[in-house]
C-alpha atoms as a printed R data frame, in Angstrom:
   type eleno elety resid chain resno       x       y       z
1  ATOM     1    CA   UNK     A     1 149.205  95.920 114.528
2  ATOM     2    CA   UNK     A     2 146.406  96.115 111.877
3  ATOM     3    CA   UNK     A     3 145.619  99.569 110.626
4  ATOM     4    CA   UNK     A     4 147.994 101.040 112.782
5  ATOM     5    CA   UNK     A     5 145.342 100.783 115.322
6  ATOM     6    CA   UNK     A     6 146.404 100.141 118.821
7  ATOM     7    CA   UNK     A     7 143.485  99.012 120.869
8  ATOM     8    CA   UNK     A     8 143.250  99.263 124.671
9  ATOM     9    CA   UNK     A     9 143.678  95.247 125.148
10 ATOM    10    CA   UNK     A    10 146.723  94.928 122.895
11 ATOM    11    CA   UNK     A    11 148.435  97.909 124.923
12 ATOM    12    CA   UNK     A    12 147.623  96.112 128.418
13 ATOM    13    CA   UNK     A    13 149.022  92.911 127.102
14 ATOM    14    CA   UNK     A    14 152.091  94.595 125.726
15 ATOM    15    CA   UNK     A    15 152.789  96.114 129.024
16 ATOM    16    CA   UNK     A    16 152.177  92.954 130.986
17 ATOM    17    CA   UNK     A    17 154.444  91.120 128.383
18 ATOM    18    CA   UNK     A    18 157.305  93.562 127.539
19 ATOM    19    CA   UNK     A    19 159.322  95.797 129.607
20 ATOM    20    CA   UNK     A    20 160.302  98.008 127.024
21 ATOM    21    CA   UNK     A    21 156.692  98.872 126.117
22 ATOM    22    CA   UNK     A    22 155.925  99.125 129.831
23 ATOM    23    CA   UNK     A    23 159.213 101.742 130.460
24 ATOM    24    CA   UNK     A    24 158.140 103.754 127.358
25 ATOM    25    CA   UNK     A    25 154.559 103.886 128.246
26 ATOM    26    CA   UNK     A    26 155.632 105.457 131.986
27 ATOM    27    CA   UNK     A    27 157.676 108.046 130.220
28 ATOM    28    CA   UNK     A    28 154.801 109.025 127.776
29 ATOM    29    CA   UNK     A    29 152.473 109.406 130.511
30 ATOM    30    CA   UNK     A    30 154.978 111.446 132.574
31 ATOM    31    CA   UNK     A    31 155.528 113.715 129.260
32 ATOM    32    CA   UNK     A    32 151.926 114.367 129.837
33 ATOM    33    CA   UNK     A    33 151.422 115.739 133.161
34 ATOM    34    CA   UNK     A    34 151.597 119.258 133.429
35 ATOM    35    CA   UNK     A    35 154.811 121.257 134.405
36 ATOM    36    CA   UNK     A    36 153.763 122.017 138.037
37 ATOM    37    CA   UNK     A    37 152.631 118.385 138.084
38 ATOM    38    CA   UNK     A    38 156.122 117.095 137.038
39 ATOM    39    CA   UNK     A    39 157.680 119.408 139.417
40 ATOM    40    CA   UNK     A    40 155.921 118.702 142.382
41 ATOM    41    CA   UNK     A    41 155.342 114.911 141.345
42 ATOM    42    CA   UNK     A    42 151.571 115.329 142.151
43 ATOM    43    CA   UNK     A    43 148.770 115.597 139.945
44 ATOM    44    CA   UNK     A    44 146.788 118.930 140.202
45 ATOM    45    CA   UNK     A    45 144.470 119.121 137.634
46 ATOM    46    CA   UNK     A    46 141.882 116.624 136.377
47 ATOM    47    CA   UNK     A    47 142.413 116.829 132.549
48 ATOM    48    CA   UNK     A    48 142.597 112.901 131.687
49 ATOM    49    CA   UNK     A    49 146.155 113.003 131.113
50 ATOM    50    CA   UNK     A    50 148.944 111.697 132.844
51 ATOM    51    CA   UNK     A    51 148.952 109.968 136.363
52 ATOM    52    CA   UNK     A    52 146.030 109.861 138.495
53 ATOM    53    CA   UNK     A    53 146.428 111.443 142.258
54 ATOM    54    CA   UNK     A    54 147.362 107.819 143.653
55 ATOM    55    CA   UNK     A    55 150.014 107.014 141.419
56 ATOM    56    CA   UNK     A    56 151.669 110.525 140.896
57 ATOM    57    CA   UNK     A    57 154.443 110.275 143.018
58 ATOM    58    CA   UNK     A    58 155.651 106.741 142.612
59 ATOM    59    CA   UNK     A    59 155.282 106.801 138.899
60 ATOM    60    CA   UNK     A    60 156.801 110.248 138.360
61 ATOM    61    CA   UNK     A    61 159.846 108.861 140.223
62 ATOM    62    CA   UNK     A    62 159.904 105.837 138.131
63 ATOM    63    CA   UNK     A    63 159.826 107.835 135.096
64 ATOM    64    CA   UNK     A    64 162.752 110.280 136.527
65 ATOM    65    CA   UNK     A    65 164.715 106.910 136.807
66 ATOM    66    CA   UNK     A    66 163.860 105.533 133.432
67 ATOM    67    CA   UNK     A    67 165.005 108.865 132.106
68 ATOM    68    CA   UNK     A    68 168.264 108.830 133.631
69 ATOM    69    CA   UNK     A    69 169.098 105.899 131.665
70 ATOM    70    CA   UNK     A    70 168.438 103.086 134.057
71 ATOM    71    CA   UNK     A    71 165.961 100.118 133.821
72 ATOM    72    CA   UNK     A    72 163.323  98.619 136.320
73 ATOM    73    CA   UNK     A    73 163.821  95.496 137.980
74 ATOM    74    CA   UNK     A    74 162.658  93.166 140.563
75 ATOM    75    CA   UNK     A    75 159.788  94.757 143.006
76 ATOM    76    CA   UNK     A    76 159.771  98.349 141.065
77 ATOM    77    CA   UNK     A    77 159.576  96.282 137.693
78 ATOM    78    CA   UNK     A    78 156.293  94.535 139.305
79 ATOM    79    CA   UNK     A    79 154.667  97.573 140.955
80 ATOM    80    CA   UNK     A    80 154.822  99.648 137.971
81 ATOM    81    CA   UNK     A    81 153.632  97.062 135.985
82 ATOM    82    CA   UNK     A    82 150.499  96.761 138.124
83 ATOM    83    CA   UNK     A    83 149.899 100.482 138.339
84 ATOM    84    CA   UNK     A    84 150.136 100.975 134.576
85 ATOM    85    CA   UNK     A    85 147.371  98.469 133.488
86 ATOM    86    CA   UNK     A    86 144.706 100.813 134.364
87 ATOM    87    CA   UNK     A    87 146.441 103.576 131.557
88 ATOM    88    CA   UNK     A    88 146.140 101.126 128.748
89 ATOM    89    CA   UNK     A    89 143.067 103.315 127.313
90 ATOM    90    CA   UNK     A    90 145.058 106.525 127.872
91 ATOM    91    CA   UNK     A    91 147.958 104.928 126.350
92 ATOM    92    CA   UNK     A    92 146.015 103.501 123.172
93 ATOM    93    CA   UNK     A    93 145.199 107.192 122.444
94 ATOM    94    CA   UNK     A    94 148.757 108.350 122.963
95 ATOM    95    CA   UNK     A    95 149.754 105.681 120.443
96 ATOM    96    CA   UNK     A    96 147.137 106.159 117.791
97 ATOM    97    CA   UNK     A    97 147.787 109.696 117.711
98 ATOM    98    CA   UNK     A    98 151.277 109.358 116.781
């Protein structure tokens, strides 16, 4: 990526085309959840970090599945990909900090 600057559009493209990017993005957002949110698999704080209320339970489950050493496939891969596209801006901010 030119100038090490990840754009929202580039992140979105990679989430759509690359399973590794998708899975790493899910885990990156999971780690942005607060400890109490991770424990409950829910969103309690409106801090602009991590998953939104509608996605927290499912994507937390998926993140823990990935962290257990397993990869996504089939319907779970497609469902997670569909949910993650809305987080491309947040993921671009994370990528550009690091």
